[in-house]
N, CA, C and O atoms as a GROMACS GRO file, in nm:
protein
  612
    1CYS      N    1   7.924   8.817  18.890
    1CYS     CA    2   8.046   8.894  18.892
    1CYS      C    3   8.032   9.014  18.797
    1CYS      O    4   7.980   9.002  18.686
    2PHE      N    5   8.078   9.128  18.842
    2PHE     CA    6   8.065   9.252  18.765
    2PHE      C    7   8.130   9.241  18.628
    2PHE      O    8   8.075   9.288  18.529
    3LEU      N    9   8.250   9.178  18.622
    3LEU     CA   10   8.320   9.168  18.494
    3LEU      C   11   8.241   9.089  18.391
    3LEU      O   12   8.237   9.125  18.274
    4ASN      N   13   8.177   8.979  18.435
    4ASN     CA   14   8.095   8.901  18.341
    4ASN      C   15   7.976   8.982  18.292
    4ASN      O   16   7.938   8.974  18.176
    5GLU      N   17   7.917   9.061  18.382
    5GLU     CA   18   7.806   9.147  18.342
    5GLU      C   19   7.852   9.249  18.238
    5GLU      O   20   7.784   9.275  18.139
    6LEU      N   21   7.971   9.308  18.263
    6LEU     CA   22   8.026   9.405  18.169
    6LEU      C   23   8.049   9.339  18.033
    6LEU      O   24   8.014   9.396  17.930
    7LYS      N   25   8.107   9.219  18.033
    7LYS     CA   26   8.133   9.148  17.907
    7LYS      C   27   8.002   9.118  17.835
    7LYS      O   28   7.994   9.129  17.713
    8ALA      N   29   7.898   9.080  17.911
    8ALA     CA   30   7.768   9.050  17.851
    8ALA      C   31   7.708   9.176  17.788
    8ALA      O   32   7.649   9.170  17.680
    9VAL      N   33   7.723   9.290  17.855
    9VAL     CA   34   7.672   9.416  17.801
    9VAL      C   35   7.747   9.451  17.673
    9VAL      O   36   7.686   9.495  17.575
   10VAL      N   37   7.879   9.433  17.673
   10VAL     CA   38   7.959   9.460  17.553
   10VAL      C   39   7.913   9.367  17.440
   10VAL      O   40   7.898   9.411  17.325
   11PHE      N   41   7.890   9.240  17.472
   11PHE     CA   42   7.842   9.144  17.372
   11PHE      C   43   7.711   9.194  17.311
   11PHE      O   44   7.696   9.200  17.189
   12GLU      N   45   7.616   9.228  17.398
   12GLU     CA   46   7.485   9.274  17.350
   12GLU      C   47   7.497   9.402  17.268
   12GLU      O   48   7.429   9.419  17.167
   13THR      N   49   7.583   9.493  17.312
   13THR     CA   50   7.604   9.619  17.240
   13THR      C   51   7.660   9.593  17.101
   13THR      O   52   7.619   9.656  17.004
   14CYS      N   53   7.754   9.500  17.092
   14CYS     CA   54   7.820   9.472  16.964
   14CYS      C   55   7.734   9.386  16.872
   14CYS      O   56   7.753   9.385  16.751
   15ASP      N   57   7.639   9.313  16.930
   15ASP     CA   58   7.545   9.233  16.850
   15ASP      C   59   7.425   9.322  16.819
   15ASP      O   60   7.313   9.296  16.864
   16GLU      N   61   7.450   9.427  16.740
   16GLU     CA   62   7.350   9.531  16.714
   16GLU      C   63   7.219   9.479  16.658
   16GLU      O   64   7.112   9.524  16.699
   17ASP      N   65   7.227   9.386  16.565
   17ASP     CA   66   7.102   9.338  16.505
   17ASP      C   67   7.045   9.215  16.577
   17ASP      O   68   6.961   9.144  16.523
   18LYS      N   69   7.091   9.191  16.699
   18LYS     CA   70   7.036   9.087  16.789
   18LYS      C   71   7.027   8.949  16.723
   18LYS      O   72   6.926   8.880  16.734
   19LYS      N   73   7.135   8.910  16.655
   19LYS     CA   74   7.137   8.779  16.589
   19LYS      C   75   7.179   8.667  16.686
   19LYS      O   76   7.164   8.549  16.653
   20GLY      N   77   7.231   8.704  16.806
   20GLY     CA   78   7.268   8.603  16.905
   20GLY      C   79   7.413   8.559  16.899
   20GLY      O   80   7.455   8.470  16.973
   21TYR      N   81   7.491   8.621  16.812
   21TYR     CA   82   7.634   8.590  16.803
   21TYR      C   83   7.708   8.714  16.752
   21TYR      O   84   7.647   8.808  16.701
   22LEU      N   85   7.840   8.712  16.767
   22LEU     CA   86   7.921   8.821  16.716
   22LEU      C   87   7.990   8.776  16.587
   22LEU      O   88   8.056   8.672  16.583
   23SER      N   89   7.974   8.855  16.483
   23SER     CA   90   8.046   8.830  16.358
   23SER      C   91   8.192   8.872  16.379
   23SER      O   92   8.228   8.921  16.486
   24ARG      N   93   8.274   8.853  16.278
   24ARG     CA   94   8.414   8.897  16.284
   24ARG      C   95   8.424   9.043  16.324
   24ARG      O   96   8.498   9.079  16.416
   25GLU      N   97   8.349   9.128  16.253
   25GLU     CA   98   8.355   9.272  16.279
   25GLU      C   99   8.304   9.306  16.420
   25GLU      O  100   8.363   9.387  16.490
   26ASP      N  101   8.191   9.242  16.459
   26ASP     CA  102   8.136   9.265  16.593
   26ASP      C  103   8.240   9.227  16.698
   26ASP      O  104   8.259   9.299  16.796
   27PHE      N  105   8.306   9.113  16.677
   27PHE     CA  106   8.405   9.064  16.772
   27PHE      C  107   8.521   9.163  16.786
   27PHE      O  108   8.566   9.189  16.898
   28LYS      N  109   8.569   9.217  16.673
   28LYS     CA  110   8.678   9.315  16.678
   28LYS      C  111   8.639   9.436  16.763
   28LYS      O  112   8.717   9.483  16.846
   29VAL      N  113   8.517   9.485  16.741
   29VAL     CA  114   8.468   9.601  16.817
   29VAL      C  115   8.461   9.568  16.966
   29VAL      O  116   8.496   9.650  17.050
   30ALA      N  117   8.415   9.446  16.999
   30ALA     CA  118   8.404   9.404  17.139
   30ALA      C  119   8.541   9.402  17.207
   30ALA      O  120   8.555   9.445  17.321
   31VAL      N  121   8.643   9.352  17.137
   31VAL     CA  122   8.779   9.348  17.194
   31VAL      C  123   8.831   9.490  17.216
   31VAL      O  124   8.894   9.518  17.317
   32VAL      N  125   8.803   9.579  17.120
   32VAL     CA  126   8.844   9.719  17.136
   32VAL      C  127   8.777   9.778  17.260
   32VAL      O  128   8.841   9.847  17.339
   33MET      N  129   8.648   9.752  17.278
   33MET     CA  130   8.575   9.806  17.393
   33MET      C  131   8.630   9.753  17.526
   33MET      O  132   8.642   9.828  17.623
   34LEU      N  133   8.662   9.625  17.530
   34LEU     CA  134   8.707   9.564  17.656
   34LEU      C  135   8.855   9.583  17.686
   34LEU      O  136   8.894   9.600  17.801
   35PHE      N  137   8.940   9.579  17.581
   35PHE     CA  138   9.084   9.579  17.604
   35PHE      C  139   9.158   9.700  17.546
   35PHE      O  140   9.277   9.718  17.572
   36GLY      N  141   9.086   9.782  17.469
   36GLY     CA  142   9.148   9.904  17.420
   36GLY      C  143   9.245   9.887  17.304
   36GLY      O  144   9.327   9.976  17.280
   37TYR      N  145   9.238   9.777  17.233
   37TYR     CA  146   9.321   9.761  17.114
   37TYR      C  147   9.243   9.682  17.010
   37TYR      O  148   9.154   9.604  17.042
   38LYS      N  149   9.280   9.704  16.884
   38LYS     CA  150   9.216   9.630  16.775
   38LYS      C  151   9.291   9.499  16.756
   38LYS      O  152   9.412   9.500  16.734
   39PRO      N  153   9.222   9.385  16.764
   39PRO     CA  154   9.290   9.257  16.749
   39PRO      C  155   9.344   9.238  16.607
   39PRO      O  156   9.286   9.289  16.510
   40SER      N  157   9.455   9.166  16.596
   40SER     CA  158   9.516   9.140  16.466
   40SER      C  159   9.429   9.042  16.387
   40SER      O  160   9.343   8.974  16.443
   41LYS      N  161   9.454   9.037  16.257
   41LYS     CA  162   9.382   8.943  16.171
   41LYS      C  163   9.406   8.800  16.219
   41LYS      O  164   9.314   8.719  16.222
   42VAL      N  165   9.530   8.769  16.258
   42VAL     CA  166   9.566   8.635  16.306
   42VAL      C  167   9.485   8.601  16.431
   42VAL      O  168   9.433   8.490  16.444
   43GLU      N  169   9.474   8.695  16.522
   43GLU     CA  170   9.399   8.672  16.646
   43GLU      C  171   9.252   8.646  16.615
   43GLU      O  172   9.193   8.552  16.668
   44VAL      N  173   9.193   8.728  16.530
   44VAL     CA  174   9.052   8.712  16.494
   44VAL      C  175   9.031   8.581  16.419
   44VAL      O  176   8.936   8.508  16.447
   45ASP      N  177   9.121   8.549  16.324
   45ASP     CA  178   9.112   8.422  16.251
   45ASP      C  179   9.115   8.305  16.348
   45ASP      O  180   9.039   8.210  16.334
   46SER      N  181   9.204   8.312  16.445
   46SER     CA  182   9.219   8.206  16.543
   46SER      C  183   9.091   8.186  16.624
   46SER      O  184   9.047   8.073  16.646
   47VAL      N  185   9.032   8.296  16.668
   47VAL     CA  186   8.908   8.289  16.745
   47VAL      C  187   8.795   8.234  16.659
   47VAL      O  188   8.720   8.146  16.702
   48MET      N  189   8.782   8.286  16.538
   48MET     CA  190   8.673   8.243  16.450
   48MET      C  191   8.688   8.095  16.416
   48MET      O  192   8.588   8.024  16.404
   49ALA      N  193   8.811   8.048  16.401
   49ALA     CA  194   8.835   7.906  16.371
   49ALA      C  195   8.803   7.819  16.494
   49ALA      O  196   8.768   7.702  16.480
   50SER      N  197   8.816   7.878  16.614
   50SER     CA  198   8.793   7.799  16.735
   50SER      C  199   8.644   7.780  16.767
   50SER      O  200   8.608   7.690  16.842
   51VAL      N  201   8.559   7.865  16.710
   51VAL     CA  202   8.415   7.847  16.734
   51VAL      C  203   8.362   7.742  16.638
   51VAL      O  204   8.418   7.721  16.530
   52GLN      N  205   8.256   7.677  16.677
   52GLN     CA  206   8.204   7.569  16.594
   52GLN      C  207   8.173   7.617  16.453
   52GLN      O  208   8.122   7.728  16.433
   53GLN      N  209   8.205   7.533  16.356
   53GLN     CA  210   8.191   7.569  16.215
   53GLN      C  211   8.047   7.598  16.173
   53GLN      O  212   8.024   7.673  16.078
   54LYS      N  213   7.950   7.541  16.242
   54LYS     CA  214   7.809   7.559  16.204
   54LYS      C  215   7.762   7.702  16.225
   54LYS      O  216   7.672   7.750  16.157
   55LYS      N  217   7.825   7.769  16.319
   55LYS     CA  218   7.779   7.904  16.354
   55LYS      C  219   7.847   8.010  16.268
   55LYS      O  220   7.952   7.987  16.209
   56SER      N  221   7.783   8.124  16.263
   56SER     CA  222   7.839   8.234  16.186
   56SER      C  223   7.928   8.323  16.270
   56SER      O  224   7.991   8.415  16.218
   57GLY      N  225   7.934   8.297  16.399
   57GLY     CA  226   8.014   8.384  16.486
   57GLY      C  227   8.028   8.328  16.626
   57GLY      O  228   8.007   8.210  16.651
   58VAL      N  229   8.066   8.417  16.717
   58VAL     CA  230   8.096   8.381  16.856
   58VAL      C  231   7.970   8.400  16.941
   58VAL      O  232   7.915   8.510  16.948
   59LEU      N  233   7.926   8.291  17.006
   59LEU     CA  234   7.811   8.298  17.096
   59LEU      C  235   7.851   8.362  17.229
   59LEU      O  236   7.969   8.367  17.262
   60LEU      N  237   7.753   8.409  17.305
   60LEU     CA  238   7.779   8.476  17.432
   60LEU      C  239   7.864   8.391  17.525
   60LEU      O  240   7.963   8.439  17.580
   61GLU      N  241   7.828   8.265  17.544
   61GLU     CA  242   7.901   8.178  17.637
   61GLU      C  243   8.049   8.166  17.597
   61GLU      O  244   8.138   8.172  17.681
   62GLU      N  245   8.073   8.148  17.467
   62GLU     CA  246   8.212   8.139  17.417
   62GLU      C  247   8.284   8.272  17.437
   62GLU      O  248   8.401   8.276  17.476
   63PHE      N  249   8.214   8.380  17.410
   63PHE     CA  250   8.271   8.513  17.426
   63PHE      C  251   8.315   8.536  17.570
   63PHE      O  252   8.424   8.587  17.595
   64LEU      N  253   8.229   8.500  17.665
   64LEU     CA  254   8.261   8.520  17.807
   64LEU      C  255   8.386   8.440  17.845
   64LEU      O  256   8.474   8.490  17.916
   65LYS      N  257   8.394   8.314  17.798
   65LYS     CA  258   8.511   8.230  17.828
   65LYS      C  259   8.638   8.289  17.766
   65LYS      O  260   8.740   8.300  17.834
   66LEU      N  261   8.630   8.326  17.639
   66LEU     CA  262   8.747   8.382  17.570
   66LEU      C  263   8.796   8.510  17.638
   66LEU      O  264   8.916   8.529  17.655
   67MET      N  265   8.704   8.597  17.675
   67MET     CA  266   8.742   8.724  17.736
   67MET      C  267   8.800   8.705  17.876
   67MET      O  268   8.890   8.778  17.917
   68SER      N  269   8.748   8.606  17.951
   68SER     CA  270   8.803   8.577  18.084
   68SER      C  271   8.946   8.526  18.071
   68SER      O  272   9.034   8.565  18.149
   69THR      N  273   8.969   8.439  17.974
   69THR     CA  274   9.104   8.385  17.950
   69THR      C  275   9.198   8.497  17.909
   69THR      O  276   9.313   8.503  17.954
   70LYS      N  277   9.150   8.586  17.823
   70LYS     CA  278   9.231   8.699  17.776
   70LYS      C  279   9.267   8.790  17.893
   70LYS      O  280   9.381   8.836  17.903
   71LYS      N  281   9.172   8.815  17.982
   71LYS     CA  282   9.196   8.900  18.098
   71LYS      C  283   9.301   8.836  18.189
   71LYS      O  284   9.390   8.905  18.238
   72ALA      N  285   9.290   8.705  18.210
   72ALA     CA  286   9.386   8.634  18.295
   72ALA      C  287   9.526   8.643  18.233
   72ALA      O  288   9.624   8.664  18.304
   73ALA      N  289   9.535   8.626  18.101
   73ALA     CA  290   9.664   8.635  18.032
   73ALA      C  291   9.722   8.776  18.046
   73ALA      O  292   9.842   8.793  18.065
   74GLN      N  293   9.635   8.877  18.036
   74GLN     CA  294   9.678   9.015  18.048
   74GLN      C  295   9.733   9.042  18.188
   74GLN      O  296   9.835   9.109  18.204
   75LEU      N  297   9.664   8.989  18.291
   75LEU     CA  298   9.709   9.007  18.429
   75LEU      C  299   9.843   8.937  18.450
   75LEU      O  300   9.933   8.991  18.515
   76HIS      N  301   9.856   8.816  18.395
   76HIS     CA  302   9.980   8.740  18.407
   76HIS      C  303  10.095   8.819  18.344
   76HIS      O  304  10.204   8.828  18.401
   77GLN      N  305  10.070   8.877  18.228
   77GLN     CA  306  10.169   8.958  18.157
   77GLN      C  307  10.214   9.075  18.245
   77GLN      O  308  10.333   9.105  18.254
   78SER      N  309  10.118   9.140  18.309
   78SER     CA  310  10.146   9.254  18.394
   78SER      C  311  10.230   9.212  18.515
   78SER      O  312  10.321   9.284  18.555
   79GLU      N  313  10.200   9.096  18.572
   79GLU     CA  314  10.277   9.045  18.686
   79GLU      C  315  10.421   9.017  18.647
   79GLU      O  316  10.513   9.048  18.722
   80ILE      N  317  10.442   8.958  18.529
   80ILE     CA  318  10.577   8.930  18.482
   80ILE      C  319  10.655   9.060  18.468
   80ILE      O  320  10.771   9.068  18.508
   81ARG      N  321  10.591   9.162  18.412
   81ARG     CA  322  10.656   9.292  18.396
   81ARG      C  323  10.695   9.349  18.533
   81ARG      O  324  10.804   9.404  18.548
   82GLN      N  325  10.606   9.337  18.632
   82GLN     CA  326  10.635   9.390  18.766
   82GLN      C  327  10.753   9.318  18.830
   82GLN      O  328  10.837   9.381  18.894
   83ILE      N  329  10.758   9.186  18.815
   83ILE     CA  330  10.868   9.108  18.872
   83ILE      C  331  11.000   9.149  18.805
   83ILE      O  332  11.100   9.170  18.874
   84PHE      N  333  11.000   9.160  18.672
   84PHE     CA  334  11.120   9.200  18.599
   84PHE      C  335  11.168   9.336  18.648
   84PHE      O  336  11.286   9.356  18.673
   85THR      N  337  11.075   9.429  18.662
   85THR     CA  338  11.109   9.565  18.706
   85THR      C  339  11.167   9.562  18.847
   85THR      O  340  11.259   9.638  18.878
   86ALA      N  341  11.114   9.476  18.934
   86ALA     CA  342  11.167   9.465  19.070
   86ALA      C  343  11.311   9.411  19.067
   86ALA      O  344  11.394   9.453  19.148
   87PHE      N  345  11.341   9.319  18.976
   87PHE     CA  346  11.476   9.264  18.962
   87PHE      C  347  11.571   9.369  18.902
   87PHE      O  348  11.688   9.376  18.940
   88ASP      N  349  11.521   9.451  18.810
   88ASP     CA  350  11.601   9.549  18.736
   88ASP      C  351  11.609   9.679  18.816
   88ASP      O  352  11.548   9.779  18.779
   89MET      N  353  11.684   9.677  18.924
   89MET     CA  354  11.689   9.791  19.016
   89MET      C  355  11.755   9.915  18.955
   89MET      O  356  11.730  10.027  18.999
   90GLN      N  357  11.838   9.896  18.853
   90GLN     CA  358  11.904  10.010  18.788
   90GLN      C  359  11.822  10.061  18.668
   90GLN      O  360  11.865  10.155  18.600
   91TYR      N  361  11.708  10.001  18.642
   91TYR     CA  362  11.620  10.043  18.530
   91TYR      C  363  11.695  10.046  18.396
   91TYR      O  364  11.683  10.142  18.319
   92ARG      N  365  11.771   9.941  18.369
   92ARG     CA  366  11.848   9.934  18.245
   92ARG      C  367  11.772   9.862  18.134
   92ARG      O  368  11.808   9.872  18.017
   93GLY      N  369  11.666   9.790  18.170
   93GLY     CA  370  11.592   9.714  18.070
   93GLY      C  371  11.647   9.574  18.049
   93GLY      O  372  11.602   9.502  17.960
   94PHE      N  373  11.744   9.536  18.131
   94PHE     CA  374  11.797   9.399  18.128
   94PHE      C  375  11.848   9.364  18.267
   94PHE      O  376  11.865   9.452  18.352
   95LEU      N  377  11.871   9.238  18.290
   95LEU     CA  378  11.920   9.191  18.420
   95LEU      C  379  12.060   9.134  18.404
   95LEU      O  380  12.090   9.064  18.307
   96THR      N  381  12.145   9.166  18.501
   96THR     CA  382  12.279   9.108  18.505
   96THR      C  383  12.276   8.994  18.606
   96THR      O  384  12.178   8.975  18.678
   97LEU      N  385  12.385   8.919  18.612
   97LEU     CA  386  12.396   8.813  18.711
   97LEU      C  387  12.387   8.872  18.851
   97LEU      O  388  12.326   8.812  18.940
   98GLU      N  389  12.445   8.989  18.871
   98GLU     CA  390  12.438   9.056  19.003
   98GLU      C  391  12.294   9.088  19.041
   98GLU      O  392  12.254   9.068  19.156
   99ASP      N  393  12.215   9.137  18.946
   99ASP     CA  394  12.073   9.165  18.972
   99ASP      C  395  12.003   9.036  19.016
   99ASP      O  396  11.925   9.035  19.112
  100PHE      N  397  12.033   8.930  18.945
  100PHE     CA  398  11.974   8.800  18.973
  100PHE      C  399  12.010   8.753  19.114
  100PHE      O  400  11.924   8.710  19.190
  101LYS      N  401  12.139   8.762  19.147
  101LYS     CA  402  12.186   8.720  19.281
  101LYS      C  403  12.118   8.801  19.390
  101LYS      O  404  12.072   8.746  19.490
  102ARG      N  405  12.112   8.933  19.369
  102ARG     CA  406  12.050   9.022  19.469
  102ARG      C  407  11.902   8.984  19.491
  102ARG      O  408  11.856   8.975  19.604
  103ALA      N  409  11.830   8.961  19.381
  103ALA     CA  410  11.688   8.926  19.391
  103ALA      C  411  11.671   8.793  19.464
  103ALA      O  412  11.587   8.780  19.553
  104PHE      N  413  11.752   8.694  19.427
  104PHE     CA  414  11.739   8.563  19.490
  104PHE      C  415  11.784   8.565  19.635
  104PHE      O  416  11.730   8.490  19.717
  105SER      N  417  11.880   8.650  19.670
  105SER     CA  418  11.925   8.654  19.809
  105SER      C  419  11.814   8.704  19.901
  105SER      O  420  11.810   8.668  20.018
  106SER      N  421  11.724   8.787  19.848
  106SER     CA  422  11.615   8.835  19.933
  106SER      C  423  11.498   8.737  19.939
  106SER      O  424  11.430   8.729  20.042
  107VAL      N  425  11.474   8.662  19.831
  107VAL     CA  426  11.360   8.568  19.834
  107VAL      C  427  11.398   8.426  19.874
  107VAL      O  428  11.315   8.352  19.926
  108ALA      N  429  11.524   8.388  19.849
  108ALA     CA  430  11.571   8.253  19.882
  108ALA      C  431  11.716   8.260  19.930
  108ALA      O  432  11.807   8.216  19.859
  109PRO      N  433  11.738   8.317  20.052
  109PRO     CA  434  11.874   8.342  20.099
  109PRO      C  435  11.962   8.216  20.111
  109PRO      O  436  12.085   8.227  20.105
  110LYS      N  437  11.903   8.101  20.126
  110LYS     CA  438  11.982   7.979  20.144
  110LYS      C  439  12.012   7.906  20.012
  110LYS      O  440  12.078   7.803  20.011
  111LEU      N  441  11.962   7.960  19.903
  111LEU     CA  442  11.984   7.898  19.772
  111LEU      C  443  12.132   7.910  19.734
  111LEU      O  444  12.187   8.020  19.733
  112PRO      N  445  12.196   7.797  19.704
  112PRO     CA  446  12.339   7.802  19.668
  112PRO      C  447  12.362   7.889  19.543
  112PRO      O  448  12.282   7.889  19.450
  113GLU      N  449  12.474   7.962  19.544
  113GLU     CA  450  12.505   8.052  19.434
  113GLU      C  451  12.515   7.979  19.301
  113GLU      O  452  12.476   8.033  19.197
  114ARG      N  453  12.566   7.856  19.302
  114ARG     CA  454  12.580   7.782  19.176
  114ARG      C  455  12.444   7.758  19.110
  114ARG      O  456  12.434   7.755  18.988
  115ILE      N  457  12.338   7.742  19.191
  115ILE     CA  458  12.202   7.723  19.137
  115ILE      C  459  12.155   7.852  19.072
  115ILE      O  460  12.094   7.850  18.965
  116ILE      N  461  12.184   7.964  19.136
  116ILE     CA  462  12.145   8.095  19.082
  116ILE      C  463  12.218   8.120  18.949
  116ILE      O  464  12.157   8.166  18.852
  117VAL      N  465  12.348   8.088  18.946
  117VAL     CA  466  12.428   8.106  18.824
  117VAL      C  467  12.374   8.016  18.713
  117VAL      O  468  12.364   8.057  18.597
  118GLU      N  469  12.341   7.892  18.749
  118GLU     CA  470  12.285   7.797  18.652
  118GLU      C  471  12.152   7.849  18.596
  118GLU      O  472  12.129   7.844  18.475
  119ALA      N  473  12.067   7.899  18.685
  119ALA     CA  474  11.937   7.954  18.643
  119ALA      C  475  11.959   8.074  18.551
  119ALA      O  476  11.890   8.088  18.449
  120PHE      N  477  12.054   8.160  18.587
  120PHE     CA  478  12.083   8.278  18.505
  120PHE      C  479  12.124   8.234  18.364
  120PHE      O  480  12.074   8.288  18.265
  121ARG      N  481  12.214   8.138  18.356
  121ARG     CA  482  12.262   8.090  18.225
  121ARG      C  483  12.149   8.029  18.144
  121ARG      O  484  12.143   8.044  18.022
  122GLU      N  485  12.059   7.960  18.213
  122GLU     CA  486  11.945   7.896  18.146
  122GLU      C  487  11.852   8.003  18.085
  122GLU      O  488  11.805   7.988  17.972
  123VAL      N  489  11.828   8.109  18.161
  123VAL     CA  490  11.737   8.214  18.116
  123VAL      C  491  11.802   8.304  18.009
  123VAL      O  492  11.734   8.354  17.919
  124ASP      N  493  11.934   8.322  18.019
  124ASP     CA  494  12.009   8.404  17.923
  124ASP      C  495  12.028   8.324  17.794
  124ASP      O  496  12.137   8.272  17.768
  125GLN      N  497  11.922   8.316  17.715
  125GLN     CA  498  11.919   8.227  17.598
  125GLN      C  499  12.026   8.258  17.494
  125GLN      O  500  12.079   8.166  17.432
  126ASP      N  501  12.060   8.385  17.475
  126ASP     CA  502  12.161   8.418  17.373
  126ASP      C  503  12.302   8.429  17.434
  126ASP      O  504  12.396   8.466  17.364
  127SER      N  505  12.315   8.396  17.561
  127SER     CA  506  12.445   8.394  17.631
  127SER      C  507  12.524   8.524  17.618
  127SER      O  508  12.646   8.522  17.603
  128ASP      N  509  12.453   8.638  17.625
  128ASP     CA  510  12.523   8.766  17.615
  128ASP      C  511  12.554   8.827  17.752
  128ASP      O  512  12.605   8.939  17.760
  129GLY      N  513  12.523   8.753  17.860
  129GLY     CA  514  12.551   8.804  17.994
  129GLY      C  515  12.443   8.896  18.049
  129GLY      O  516  12.457   8.949  18.159
  130HIS      N  517  12.338   8.914  17.973
  130HIS     CA  518  12.223   8.995  18.015
  130HIS      C  519  12.095   8.918  17.988
  130HIS      O  520  12.086   8.841  17.893
  131ILE      N  521  11.998   8.939  18.074
  131ILE     CA  522  11.866   8.879  18.051
  131ILE      C  523  11.772   8.991  18.009
  131ILE      O  524  11.743   9.082  18.087
  132SER      N  525  11.726   8.984  17.885
  132SER     CA  526  11.630   9.083  17.835
  132SER      C  527  11.492   9.050  17.892
  132SER      O  528  11.470   8.943  17.947
  133PHE      N  529  11.400   9.144  17.878
  133PHE     CA  530  11.264   9.117  17.924
  133PHE      C  531  11.206   8.998  17.848
  133PHE      O  532  11.137   8.915  17.907
  134LYS      N  533  11.233   8.990  17.719
  134LYS     CA  534  11.180   8.881  17.636
  134LYS      C  535  11.232   8.745  17.688
  134LYS      O  536  11.155   8.649  17.695
  135GLU      N  537  11.360   8.737  17.722
  135GLU     CA  538  11.416   8.613  17.778
  135GLU      C  539  11.352   8.581  17.913
  135GLU      O  540  11.319   8.466  17.942
  136PHE      N  541  11.336   8.685  17.995
  136PHE     CA  542  11.276   8.668  18.127
  136PHE      C  543  11.132   8.619  18.115
  136PHE      O  544  11.090   8.526  18.184
  137GLU      N  545  11.058   8.683  18.025
  137GLU     CA  546  10.918   8.647  18.002
  137GLU      C  547  10.907   8.502  17.952
  137GLU      O  548  10.821   8.427  17.996
  138SER      N  549  10.995   8.466  17.862
  138SER     CA  550  10.997   8.330  17.808
  138SER      C  551  11.020   8.229  17.921
  138SER      O  552  10.954   8.125  17.926
  139ALA      N  553  11.113   8.259  18.010
  139ALA     CA  554  11.141   8.169  18.124
  139ALA      C  555  11.021   8.162  18.218
  139ALA      O  556  10.988   8.054  18.268
  140MET      N  557  10.955   8.275  18.241
  140MET     CA  558  10.840   8.278  18.332
  140MET      C  559  10.722   8.200  18.273
  140MET      O  560  10.640   8.144  18.347
  141ASN      N  561  10.712   8.197  18.141
  141ASN     CA  562  10.602   8.126  18.076
  141ASN      C  563  10.636   7.982  18.042
  141ASN      O  564  10.550   7.907  17.995
  142TYR      N  565  10.761   7.943  18.065
  142TYR     CA  566  10.807   7.809  18.028
  142TYR      C  567  10.716   7.703  18.088
  142TYR      O  568  10.686   7.705  18.207
  143GLY      N  569  10.673   7.608  18.003
  143GLY     CA  570  10.593   7.496  18.053
  143GLY      C  571  10.445   7.525  18.065
  143GLY      O  572  10.367   7.434  18.091
  144GLN      N  573  10.406   7.651  18.045
  144GLN     CA  574  10.263   7.681  18.051
  144GLN      C  575  10.202   7.648  17.917
  144GLN      O  576  10.258   7.680  17.812
  145ASN      N  577  10.086   7.586  17.920
  145ASN     CA  578  10.018   7.554  17.795
  145ASN      C  579   9.955   7.679  17.739
  145ASN      O  580   9.918   7.770  17.813
  146GLU      N  581   9.943   7.685  17.610
  146GLU     CA  582   9.871   7.794  17.543
  146GLU      C  583   9.728   7.787  17.594
  146GLU      O  584   9.660   7.687  17.573
  147VAL      N  585   9.682   7.891  17.661
  147VAL     CA  586   9.551   7.883  17.725
  147VAL      C  587   9.437   7.922  17.634
  147VAL      O  588   9.321   7.891  17.662
  148SER      N  589   9.467   7.989  17.526
  148SER     CA  590   9.358   8.040  17.445
  148SER      C  591   9.411   8.092  17.313
  148SER      O  592   9.528   8.130  17.302
  149PRO      N  593   9.324   8.095  17.214
  149PRO     CA  594   9.368   8.158  17.088
  149PRO      C  595   9.394   8.307  17.108
  149PRO      O  596   9.455   8.370  17.023
  150LEU      N  597   9.348   8.363  17.219
  150LEU     CA  598   9.368   8.506  17.244
  150LEU      C  599   9.493   8.534  17.325
  150LEU      O  600   9.515   8.647  17.368
  151HIS      N  601   9.575   8.433  17.348
  151HIS     CA  602   9.694   8.453  17.431
  151HIS      C  603   9.810   8.505  17.347
  151HIS      O  604   9.926   8.470  17.371
  152PHE      N  605   9.780   8.589  17.249
  152PHE     CA  606   9.882   8.655  17.169
  152PHE      C  607   9.905   8.789  17.237
  152PHE      O  608   9.822   8.832  17.317
  153ALA      N  609  10.011   8.852  17.207
  153ALA     CA  610  10.024   8.990  17.254
  153ALA      C  611  10.139   9.049  17.185
  153ALA      O  612  10.171   9.166  17.208
   0.00000   0.00000   0.00000
C-alpha cells in the first residue's frame, strides 16, 4: 500500500543516524511530516510510554501501526464534521430539534418523533436546546474504545 510505503520513507528519513528506531524528537518530526502538526508533550509521552521499555524509541512496525490508527481517527473525525455540517443546514454551528427532525425524516422517515426527541435530549448534554459540535461528536464517539494513544486531537 502506498501509504505504508510513505510512512516507511518518513520513518527512514527521521531516523537520520540509522539506529532502527525513532527517538522522541525523531517521532515529533515524523508526525509533523505526515499530519502537518507538532504533537503535544502529552501525545508524545503517551506514545513513548506505549512502546516497550527496553527500547529507546519507536520501531518501524510500531510506527506504522500508530500512524495507521492516527489516520483512521483523523478520517473518522472528518466524517463526523461532515455529518454535523449536513445536519446544520443554516450554518449556525449548532443543531436545533428542528434540524434533528429534518435530518432524521430524510434518513429514517418512519422513526417515531418521540424517539427523535429522546435522542435529541440525550445528545444535548447541557440541556440548552442546542446541540454543539462537541456534544454531537461526543454522541458519535459514544461507546467507541480509545483506539490509540494518538487518538487525541
